[in-house]
Structure formats: structure tokens, C-alpha cells
N, C-alpha and C positions, 0 to 999 in steps of 0.2 A: 404818496411817494414812499412813505414808510412801509405801507403794505407791500409794495412792489419789492422793496429791499428784503423784507421778511420772507416773502415767497422765494426770492432768488437765493437767499441764504439756506432755506429749507431744501431747495432743489440741489444746491451744492453739497450739503451734508448727505443727502440721500445718495447722490452720485458717488461721493467718496466712500460711503459705507458699502455700497454695492460693489465698487471696484476693489475694496479691501477684502470683502468676502469672496469674490471671484478669484482674486489672487491667492488667497489662502487655500481655496479648493484646488487650484492648479498645483500648488506646492505640497499638498498632502501626500504622504508616502503611499505607495501602492500597497494594496492588501498583501499580507504575507502569503507566499505560495508554499505549498508543501513540497519538499524535495522528492524527486522520483526515487522509488526503492533502489537500493544499492545492491549489486551482486556481491555476495559474501563468499567465504571459502572455509571449508572445514577439512583439514588434512588432504588438500588437493582437490576436493570435490566442490565445485562451484554451485551455489544455490541462491535463490531469491525468494523473499517472503514479504507479504503485505496484502494489499487489495482492499484497504478500508476506504470507503467513499468512491464515488464514480471516477474522479480524476486519477486517483492512485490505482484503481482497478484497471483503467484503460492503459496506464503506464506499464503495469506489470504484465498485462496480457500482450502488450506490444513487444515485450522481450521474450515471451513464452517459447517461441520457436527455437531458441538457443538451448532449451532444456528437454531431456527425454523422460522426465518423471514429473507429473503434476499431482499435487495433493490438495484436496479441498476439505475444509472442516466446518461443520454446521450442527446445530441442534435439529432434532426431528421436526421442530416447529418451523424450520427453514431459516432461523436466525443464524447468521454466520458467527463463527467463534474465532477468537484470537488467543494469544498466549498458550498455544498448544505445544506441549513438549513432544518432540519427534526424534526417534532413533531409527536409523536404517542400518541393518546388518546384512553382510554378505555371508556366503557359505562358511561354516565353522563358527558362526557368531561374531565374526570380525566387524567391529563398528566402523562404518564408512561415512556416516553423517549423524551429527547430533545438533539440534537447534531448537529454539523456541520461536514460534511464529509471531510476526508483527501484524498479522491479519489472517483472513480465512484461507489464504493460498500459500503454498510453498512449491517452488519449482527447483529441481535439481538436475545436474548433468552428471550421470553415472556411467561407468563402463557398462556395456551390454552384459546382461546376466540376470540371475534370479536373486531377489532381495526380500527380506522380511522388514515390514514397516510397522513400527509401534508408535501409537499416538496416545497421549494422555491429556485429557481436558477435564477440568473440575474434579480431579481425583479418579476419573474413570478411564480405564485403559482399553484400547482396541488394537488388534494386530491383523494385518493383511499381508499377503505375499504379492509380489509383482515381478513379472518378467519384463525387464526393461530392454527395449530394442536399441539397435545401433542407430537407426534412423526412425523418425517419427516420435511419438510420445505415448507413454502409458499413463493413464489417469486413474487415481484411486479417490473415492469419496468416503469420508468418515462422518457418520451421523450418530449423535448421542441422544 
């Protein structure tokens, strides 16, 4: 009879332990999610930057249609770059956008026209020109 009591007590302890562990798992906080990139503004020009990781890249590309200029930054080895300083100037050298990227992509909504885009990564500067359309999107790729 004592053996039966011992076995019953062991089963009861096991059941309680399993229930406590299962309950703790159900109450565990959800893994932290990365917020979607936020549209920013520089002197009336809306822009979006990011694209680190698959989820953020999908989020930013989902918003891409709202912008008429797309910039992508990478090493020649195909490694994407972040923390790229970007300056976009219009005719006469008037600065219309200045930003530092949070990932390898930057999208901007500019008035249609011709712009000069300067990007600086790891102390190395590149400049390209872009004719930005009223509809559609102009894309520039910068490789170092």
C-alpha cells in the first residue's frame, strides 16, 4: 500500500510540474517584433529608409510605390550597406533631402525633375544624377 501511495504522489507531482510549465509557456511574452519603417520628412520631402532583414525589407518594399526615387547601397561584394549619408540637390545646388540611411534602401517622393544624388559610405563619396518622373520610379544603385 505504501508503494501505491508513493507512485500516486509521484504522478501527482509530475502532473503539477507539467501543468505549471505549460502554464508558464502560455503566459510567456511574445517575441519582440521590429516596427515597420516610418515615413520621415525633410523640408517637405517624404522619405523612407531601411531594409535590414527579410521582414523589414518586405515592409519597405510594400510601401515603395508611394515614392518616385529608389536608392540602394551595397559593397561590390554584394553586402548591403547602412549608415550611408545621402544628400539630394536640385538645380542651383538647392538641398532638397539630407538623411542617413537605416538600411540599404532609401525611397523619396520628389517633385518631378533632375537631381544630383551624393552618397557617402565609409568615407567614400559617389555622385549620380537622376531624372525623377511624375509617375513611376527612378532607381539608382550605389556600389563601393
